[in-house]
FIGUTOR-870523 format. One record per residue: residue number from 1; residue in one letter; x, z, y of N, C-alpha, C in turn. Coordinates in pm, whole numbers, plus 50000, padded with zeros to 5 digits. Last residue first. Layout:
<sites>
(site NUM, A, (X, Z, Y), (X, Z, Y), (X, Z, Y))
...
</sites>
This chain:
<sites>
(site 202, G, (72191, 11192, 32676), (72207, 11289, 32783), (72191, 11232, 32923))
(site 201, C, (72136, 11035, 32465), (72270, 11018, 32524), (72293, 11111, 32642))
(site 200, A, (71872, 11105, 32407), (71976, 11132, 32307), (72118, 11122, 32365))
(site 199, S, (71719, 11268, 32692), (71740, 11153, 32605), (71859, 11182, 32514))
(site 198, W, (71566, 11595, 32697), (71674, 11504, 32732), (71670, 11382, 32641))
(site 197, D, (71252, 11729, 32817), (71346, 11696, 32711), (71449, 11597, 32763))
(site 196, V, (70986, 11967, 32883), (71089, 11874, 32929), (71182, 11844, 32811))
(site 195, S, (70659, 12089, 32950), (70760, 12050, 32853), (70858, 11952, 32915))
(site 194, T, (70482, 12143, 33151), (70493, 12244, 33045), (70598, 12209, 32941))
(site 193, V, (70429, 12119, 33493), (70499, 12061, 33379), (70520, 12170, 33274))
(site 192, P, (70104, 12160, 33645), (70239, 12208, 33614), (70298, 12139, 33491))
(site 191, V, (69940, 11905, 33820), (69939, 11987, 33699), (70081, 12032, 33668))
(site 190, Q, (69900, 11722, 34009), (69918, 11858, 34057), (69914, 11957, 33940))
(site 189, S, (70014, 11392, 34032), (69972, 11501, 33944), (70000, 11635, 34009))
(site 188, Q, (70122, 11202, 34186), (69978, 11195, 34169), (69924, 11311, 34085))
(site 187, P, (70394, 11233, 34170), (70326, 11279, 34293), (70174, 11275, 34284))
(site 186, D, (70555, 11354, 33892), (70456, 11255, 33933), (70379, 11303, 34056))
(site 185, S, (70798, 11580, 34033), (70738, 11509, 33921), (70638, 11409, 33976))
(site 184, P, (71083, 11585, 34247), (70939, 11601, 34227), (70894, 11525, 34103))
(site 183, E, (71395, 11722, 34153), (71316, 11603, 34176), (71167, 11632, 34155))
(site 182, Q, (71708, 11839, 34185), (71569, 11882, 34203), (71488, 11759, 34239))
(site 181, A, (72024, 11948, 34069), (71927, 11841, 34090), (71787, 11898, 34097))
(site 180, I, (72179, 12172, 34035), (72242, 12054, 34095), (72144, 11941, 34122))
(site 179, I, (72213, 12512, 34047), (72113, 12406, 34032), (72165, 12283, 34105))
(site 178, T, (72499, 12667, 33886), (72422, 12626, 34004), (72317, 12522, 33965))
(site 177, Q, (72731, 12721, 33723), (72631, 12821, 33756), (72553, 12787, 33883))
(site 176, N, (72908, 12550, 33614), (72932, 12587, 33753), (72826, 12681, 33808))
(site 175, Q, (72802, 12531, 33356), (72943, 12562, 33374), (72973, 12611, 33515))
(site 174, F, (72532, 12456, 33397), (72564, 12588, 33342), (72710, 12626, 33367))
(site 173, D, (72345, 12321, 33627), (72483, 12303, 33580), (72530, 12438, 33530))
(site 172, I, (72011, 12241, 33581), (72104, 12350, 33605), (72239, 12312, 33546))
(site 171, V, (71769, 12045, 33726), (71882, 12044, 33633), (71979, 12153, 33675))
(site 170, F, (71409, 12035, 33749), (71540, 12080, 33795), (71643, 12063, 33685))
(site 169, T, (71106, 11898, 33870), (71200, 11912, 33760), (71338, 11943, 33815))
(site 168, E, (70802, 12031, 34003), (70931, 11967, 34023), (71021, 11996, 33904))
(site 167, P, (70455, 12024, 34093), (70560, 12045, 33993), (70687, 11968, 34027))
(site 166, L, (70258, 12178, 34292), (70345, 12063, 34309), (70462, 12082, 34212))
(site 165, F, (69919, 12297, 34259), (70060, 12297, 34219), (70130, 12167, 34257))
(site 164, P, (69651, 12274, 34353), (69720, 12403, 34358), (69869, 12400, 34330))
(site 163, N, (69447, 12103, 34506), (69576, 12062, 34450), (69670, 12183, 34447))
(site 162, A, (69225, 12254, 34577), (69205, 12121, 34519), (69331, 12070, 34451))
(site 161, P, (69324, 12489, 34690), (69248, 12496, 34565), (69230, 12360, 34497))
(site 160, D, (69638, 12528, 34814), (69525, 12436, 34824), (69448, 12438, 34693))
(site 159, G, (69863, 12665, 34771), (69756, 12737, 34839), (69633, 12653, 34859))
(site 158, T, (70075, 12558, 34629), (70045, 12502, 34760), (69944, 12585, 34840))
(site 157, E, (70349, 12653, 34438), (70209, 12681, 34467), (70178, 12641, 34611))
(site 156, E, (70560, 12455, 34237), (70536, 12519, 34366), (70386, 12536, 34389))
(site 155, S, (70687, 12502, 33928), (70571, 12443, 33995), (70540, 12520, 34123))
(site 154, F, (70984, 12400, 33764), (70911, 12502, 33837), (70798, 12433, 33912))
(site 153, S, (71152, 12313, 33469), (71055, 12275, 33571), (70992, 12399, 33632))
(site 152, T, (71475, 12208, 33341), (71361, 12298, 33348), (71262, 12245, 33451))
(site 151, A, (71773, 12151, 33157), (71661, 12096, 33233), (71545, 12196, 33229))
(site 150, I, (72106, 12238, 33173), (71974, 12282, 33127), (71869, 12217, 33217))
(site 149, Y, (72432, 12125, 33063), (72322, 12135, 33158), (72195, 12186, 33091))
(site 148, K, (72615, 12112, 32860), (72663, 12144, 32995), (72550, 12173, 33092))
(site 147, G, (72559, 12023, 32603), (72561, 12166, 32628), (72605, 12207, 32767))
(site 146, D, (72523, 11761, 32544), (72661, 11807, 32552), (72672, 11956, 32584))
(site 145, P, (72242, 11730, 32551), (72313, 11716, 32424), (72457, 11764, 32427))
(site 144, S, (72104, 11998, 32755), (72150, 11861, 32739), (72229, 11850, 32609))
(site 143, W, (71841, 12226, 32664), (71983, 12197, 32688), (72008, 12048, 32677))
(site 142, V, (71540, 12313, 32824), (71604, 12236, 32717), (71748, 12207, 32758))
(site 141, V, (71238, 12488, 32906), (71384, 12479, 32913), (71435, 12392, 32799))
(site 140, P, (70944, 12556, 33103), (71012, 12489, 32992), (71163, 12483, 33014))
(site 139, V, (70757, 12807, 33173), (70880, 12755, 33234), (70960, 12688, 33123))
(site 138, I, (70437, 12908, 33227), (70517, 12828, 33135), (70635, 12768, 33212))
(site 137, T, (70302, 13043, 33433), (70372, 13121, 33331), (70447, 13040, 33225))
(site 136, Y, (70342, 13007, 33780), (70286, 12949, 33658), (70369, 12995, 33539))
(site 135, T, (70451, 13093, 34012), (70408, 13197, 33918), (70343, 13140, 33793))
(site 134, S, (70660, 13031, 34254), (70615, 12963, 34133), (70580, 13068, 34030))
(site 133, V, (70783, 12975, 34569), (70693, 13060, 34492), (70636, 12981, 34374))
(site 132, F, (71111, 12821, 34533), (70983, 12841, 34601), (70894, 12928, 34513))
(site 131, P, (71328, 12800, 34372), (71351, 12811, 34517), (71224, 12828, 34598))
(site 130, S, (71344, 12999, 34080), (71274, 12892, 34150), (71298, 12909, 34300))
(site 129, D, (71670, 13110, 33975), (71535, 13134, 34026), (71475, 13009, 34089))
(site 128, Y, (71861, 13187, 33719), (71837, 13071, 33805), (71691, 13075, 33849))
(site 127, S, (72080, 13468, 33693), (71956, 13399, 33657), (71935, 13288, 33758))
(site 126, P, (72442, 13435, 33638), (72322, 13483, 33707), (72197, 13427, 33642))
(site 125, P, (72485, 13650, 33348), (72450, 13629, 33489), (72505, 13494, 33536))
(site 124, V, (72354, 13644, 33038), (72472, 13593, 33108), (72433, 13570, 33253))
(site 123, A, (72239, 13897, 32814), (72213, 13809, 32928), (72344, 13771, 32996))
(site 122, T, (72300, 13894, 32460), (72317, 13953, 32593), (72290, 13850, 32702))
(site 121, L, (72296, 13985, 32136), (72229, 13893, 32227), (72231, 13956, 32365))
(site 120, T, (72491, 14011, 31834), (72448, 14060, 31965), (72384, 13947, 32045))
(site 119, P, (72524, 14117, 31486), (72510, 14017, 31593), (72459, 14078, 31723))
(site 118, G, (72694, 14435, 31410), (72615, 14317, 31379), (72606, 14221, 31497))
(site 117, S, (72858, 14650, 31438), (72727, 14659, 31502), (72638, 14539, 31473))
(site 116, P, (73094, 14573, 31310), (73016, 14686, 31257), (72874, 14693, 31313))
(site 115, S, (73103, 14212, 31278), (73135, 14335, 31351), (73049, 14447, 31294))
(site 114, P, (73149, 13864, 31265), (73145, 13991, 31191), (73187, 14110, 31277))
(site 113, S, (72953, 13687, 31511), (73081, 13711, 31444), (73079, 13848, 31378))
(site 112, D, (72733, 13609, 31649), (72711, 13663, 31514), (72841, 13679, 31437))
(site 111, D, (72612, 13610, 31964), (72738, 13624, 31891), (72709, 13686, 31754))
(site 110, F, (72469, 13448, 32237), (72448, 13496, 32101), (72580, 13497, 32027))
(site 109, A, (72372, 13495, 32570), (72483, 13467, 32480), (72455, 13529, 32343))
(site 108, L, (72125, 13338, 32768), (72161, 13450, 32682), (72274, 13407, 32590))
(site 107, V, (72015, 13256, 33092), (72093, 13217, 32975), (72136, 13342, 32900))
(site 106, Q, (71700, 13224, 33244), (71811, 13314, 33211), (71881, 13261, 33087))
(site 105, V, (71508, 13104, 33510), (71572, 13071, 33382), (71689, 13166, 33364))
(site 104, F, (71190, 13194, 33665), (71336, 13187, 33658), (71381, 13146, 33519))
(site 103, A, (70923, 13230, 33905), (70976, 13183, 33779), (71129, 13181, 33783))
(site 102, N, (70781, 13519, 34069), (70855, 13393, 34069), (70911, 13360, 33931))
(site 101, A, (70606, 13734, 34042), (70627, 13678, 34174), (70699, 13544, 34171))
(site 100, G, (70548, 13906, 33839), (70474, 13781, 33844), (70494, 13707, 33974))
(site 99, L, (70707, 14118, 33815), (70594, 14134, 33907), (70511, 14007, 33916))
(site 98, P, (70908, 14025, 33636), (70816, 14133, 33599), (70692, 14147, 33687))
(site 97, D, (70918, 13655, 33651), (70972, 13790, 33667), (70866, 13898, 33648))
(site 96, V, (70865, 13422, 33388), (70832, 13467, 33524), (70869, 13613, 33536))
(site 95, T, (71096, 13205, 33207), (70979, 13293, 33217), (70952, 13324, 33364))
(site 94, G, (71316, 13063, 32970), (71242, 13047, 33095), (71119, 13135, 33096))
(site 93, A, (71636, 13070, 32833), (71502, 13130, 32830), (71438, 13113, 32967))
(site 92, A, (71881, 12934, 32621), (71818, 12931, 32752), (71676, 12985, 32738))
(site 91, I, (72144, 13067, 32440), (72001, 13038, 32437), (71952, 13038, 32581))
(site 90, Y, (72466, 12985, 32299), (72379, 13029, 32408), (72233, 12991, 32379))
(site 89, T, (72597, 12889, 32079), (72650, 13011, 32142), (72559, 13066, 32251))
(site 88, G, (72533, 12647, 31963), (72479, 12768, 31905), (72525, 12897, 31969))
(site 87, L, (72591, 12401, 32062), (72697, 12468, 31986), (72653, 12602, 31928))
(site 86, P, (72354, 12331, 32200), (72401, 12250, 32087), (72508, 12317, 32002))
(site 85, S, (72143, 12624, 32258), (72244, 12527, 32301), (72300, 12452, 32180))
(site 84, W, (71794, 12659, 32205), (71930, 12693, 32163), (72026, 12584, 32209))
(site 83, D, (71534, 12773, 32413), (71601, 12658, 32352), (71746, 12696, 32324))
(site 82, V, (71208, 12915, 32493), (71348, 12925, 32454), (71401, 12792, 32400))
(site 81, M, (70984, 13076, 32713), (71018, 12953, 32644), (71168, 12956, 32615))
(site 80, V, (70767, 13352, 32721), (70905, 13306, 32734), (70922, 13178, 32652))
(site 79, R, (70492, 13491, 32910), (70547, 13419, 32796), (70689, 13371, 32826))
(site 78, N, (70526, 13802, 33099), (70474, 13669, 33071), (70543, 13606, 32950))
(site 77, S, (70636, 14021, 33197), (70510, 14043, 33127), (70449, 13911, 33084))
(site 76, S, (70987, 14081, 33163), (70875, 14000, 33211), (70750, 14037, 33134))
(site 75, G, (71224, 14174, 33073), (71157, 14249, 33180), (71040, 14174, 33239))
(site 74, L, (71329, 14055, 32858), (71368, 14000, 32988), (71301, 14073, 33103))
(site 73, D, (71450, 14218, 32585), (71336, 14216, 32676), (71383, 14167, 32812))
(site 72, L, (71576, 14111, 32286), (71608, 14129, 32427), (71483, 14114, 32510))
(site 71, F, (71712, 14174, 31986), (71581, 14174, 32052), (71608, 14204, 32198))
(site 70, I, (71908, 14251, 31794), (71881, 14114, 31835), (71737, 14102, 31884))
(site 69, G, (71993, 14494, 31694), (71986, 14478, 31839), (71953, 14338, 31884))
(site 68, F, (71973, 14527, 31428), (72104, 14489, 31478), (72103, 14463, 31629))
(site 67, S, (71711, 14571, 31385), (71801, 14683, 31356), (71942, 14654, 31402))
(site 66, D, (71601, 14319, 31431), (71584, 14425, 31532), (71681, 14539, 31509))
(site 65, L, (71605, 14098, 31273), (71734, 14154, 31312), (71721, 14264, 31416))
(site 64, V, (71423, 14013, 30989), (71415, 14064, 31126), (71547, 14132, 31159))
(site 63, G, (71390, 13706, 30797), (71411, 13849, 30814), (71395, 13888, 30959))
(site 62, L, (71237, 13476, 30595), (71263, 13510, 30734), (71278, 13661, 30745))
(site 61, Y, (71358, 13294, 30318), (71295, 13415, 30370), (71334, 13435, 30515))
(site 60, G, (71495, 13079, 30234), (71371, 13108, 30164), (71298, 13227, 30220))
(site 59, G, (71714, 13039, 30389), (71667, 12926, 30311), (71539, 12953, 30236))
(site 58, D, (71756, 13259, 30544), (71851, 13233, 30436), (71810, 13117, 30346))
(site 57, F, (71749, 13336, 30881), (71682, 13259, 30776), (71783, 13221, 30669))
(site 56, P, (71688, 13591, 31127), (71777, 13521, 31034), (71697, 13449, 30927))
(site 55, L, (71560, 13574, 31453), (71528, 13598, 31313), (71627, 13523, 31225))
(site 54, I, (71564, 13718, 31767), (71636, 13631, 31676), (71604, 13671, 31533))
(site 53, N, (71360, 13714, 32061), (71396, 13776, 31934), (71467, 13673, 31848))
(site 52, V, (71278, 13797, 32387), (71344, 13698, 32302), (71389, 13770, 32177))
(site 51, Y, (70981, 13879, 32581), (71092, 13910, 32493), (71152, 13784, 32430))
(site 50, G, (70744, 13879, 32739), (70875, 13875, 32802), (70993, 13902, 32712))
(site 49, S, (70520, 13864, 32582), (70542, 13986, 32662), (70685, 13993, 32713))
(site 48, G, (70506, 13647, 32421), (70411, 13655, 32531), (70425, 13779, 32615))
(site 47, G, (70842, 13540, 32332), (70713, 13606, 32315), (70630, 13611, 32440))
(site 46, G, (71043, 13313, 32154), (71005, 13370, 32283), (70866, 13425, 32272))
(site 45, T, (71289, 13314, 31898), (71149, 13309, 31938), (71132, 13371, 32076))
(site 44, A, (71528, 13142, 31708), (71499, 13219, 31830), (71352, 13204, 31861))
(site 43, I, (71646, 13161, 31387), (71540, 13106, 31470), (71521, 13199, 31589))
(site 42, Y, (71945, 13076, 31201), (71862, 13166, 31281), (71751, 13089, 31350))
(site 41, K, (72082, 12883, 31061), (72082, 13019, 31007), (71985, 13113, 31079))
(site 40, G, (72125, 12627, 31153), (72010, 12651, 31068), (71998, 12791, 31013))
(site 39, D, (72314, 12566, 31338), (72360, 12581, 31200), (72248, 12612, 31103))
(site 38, P, (72167, 12563, 31580), (72220, 12438, 31526), (72268, 12447, 31381))
(site 37, S, (71864, 12757, 31550), (72006, 12750, 31582), (72062, 12623, 31520))
(site 36, W, (71538, 12649, 31655), (71637, 12670, 31549), (71777, 12676, 31609))
(site 35, S, (71291, 12807, 31846), (71403, 12713, 31849), (71501, 12748, 31737))
(site 34, V, (70961, 12855, 31987), (71060, 12876, 31881), (71170, 12772, 31894))
(site 33, S, (70715, 13031, 32183), (70809, 12921, 32163), (70907, 12958, 32053))
(site 32, T, (70537, 13240, 32170), (70501, 13128, 32256), (70597, 13011, 32244))
(site 31, I, (70394, 13487, 31966), (70506, 13396, 31986), (70459, 13276, 32067))
(site 30, P, (70263, 13802, 32068), (70239, 13663, 32027), (70357, 13573, 32060))
(site 29, A, (70504, 14063, 31992), (70397, 14007, 32075), (70373, 13864, 32028))
(site 28, P, (70683, 14144, 31792), (70634, 14242, 31889), (70518, 14193, 31975))
(site 27, T, (70588, 14014, 31463), (70665, 14009, 31587), (70603, 14102, 31691))
(site 26, T, (70631, 14031, 31117), (70548, 14069, 31231), (70635, 14072, 31355))
(site 25, P, (70795, 13745, 30964), (70774, 13887, 30992), (70674, 13909, 31104))
(site 24, G, (70656, 13472, 30764), (70741, 13530, 30866), (70709, 13676, 30890))
(site 23, P, (70662, 13299, 30453), (70599, 13394, 30546), (70699, 13453, 30643))
(site 22, V, (70687, 12966, 30405), (70770, 13086, 30401), (70711, 13185, 30499))
(site 21, I, (70492, 12743, 30217), (70506, 12822, 30339), (70591, 12945, 30315))
(site 20, W, (70544, 12409, 30107), (70517, 12550, 30080), (70554, 12631, 30203))
(site 19, A, (70595, 12132, 30130), (70470, 12187, 30183), (70440, 12328, 30135))
(site 18, Q, (70833, 12021, 30085), (70745, 12030, 29969), (70614, 12101, 30003))
(site 17, S, (70960, 12050, 30321), (70917, 11914, 30289), (70829, 11911, 30164))
(site 16, S, (70819, 12368, 30434), (70924, 12281, 30383), (70869, 12142, 30357))
(site 15, V, (70742, 12566, 30705), (70686, 12473, 30608), (70796, 12378, 30564))
(site 14, L, (70719, 12894, 30818), (70806, 12781, 30790), (70742, 12696, 30683))
(site 13, A, (70565, 13083, 31080), (70565, 13029, 30944), (70662, 12913, 30935))
(site 12, L, (70456, 13365, 31260), (70557, 13261, 31245), (70559, 13214, 31101))
(site 11, P, (70095, 13412, 31275), (70232, 13455, 31251), (70327, 13337, 31244))
(site 10, T, (69876, 13339, 31554), (69916, 13319, 31415), (70059, 13367, 31396))
(site 9, S, (69809, 13335, 31816), (69730, 13425, 31732), (69763, 13409, 31583))
(site 8, T, (69980, 13160, 31937), (69959, 13290, 32001), (69879, 13386, 31915))
(site 7, G, (70182, 13020, 31670), (70082, 13013, 31776), (70059, 13151, 31831))
(site 6, S, (70420, 12812, 31493), (70358, 12938, 31529), (70254, 12913, 31636))
(site 5, S, (70667, 12674, 31272), (70547, 12664, 31354), (70494, 12802, 31384))
(site 4, V, (70936, 12474, 31159), (70887, 12605, 31199), (70765, 12587, 31288))
(site 3, V, (71017, 12296, 30873), (70958, 12287, 31006), (70904, 12425, 31040))
(site 2, F, (71295, 12204, 30668), (71191, 12297, 30708), (71142, 12265, 30848))
(site 1, T, (71442, 12067, 30382), (71401, 12044, 30520), (71285, 12136, 30553))
</sites>
């Protein structure tokens, strides 16, 4: 059993149930989020410079798949939050666009089937944009247990220094490629939502 951990100023590390540490590779930018693949063979990382990277794990060593093209720059200068779909075929990534003008969620397809070029990671259109101005740099993402939906949160900017944000939670229907639900978070809170999760039954 392993637990993966990281921080903006620390390298990626794996800690086993026996409390030994598996050293991780050097990454292109500070890591801001991590997610295991369902089969335990890979770890997706989101970086502080708009990238998503996939690292293979063989049970005792973290490698780097950059030579196989498993490094995708979302064109953002901000941190990226990632989550692997239950079947392991997709990764949801949340970030803010290159100009810092708006938050969005992008789904990425991961394919590690045998091929001369090795595994691939590609963006799946469309991206799901915040319907209002939202430049807060943490855009949490999490797949539903059945892999049909993605929960996320965008924080509307009010222009009011006393209450600068109005956070709202969204549900993306991945199969139909649309946002199907939008609900305000706690009306008493003007603090952006930084984490979301599904119940076990979805």
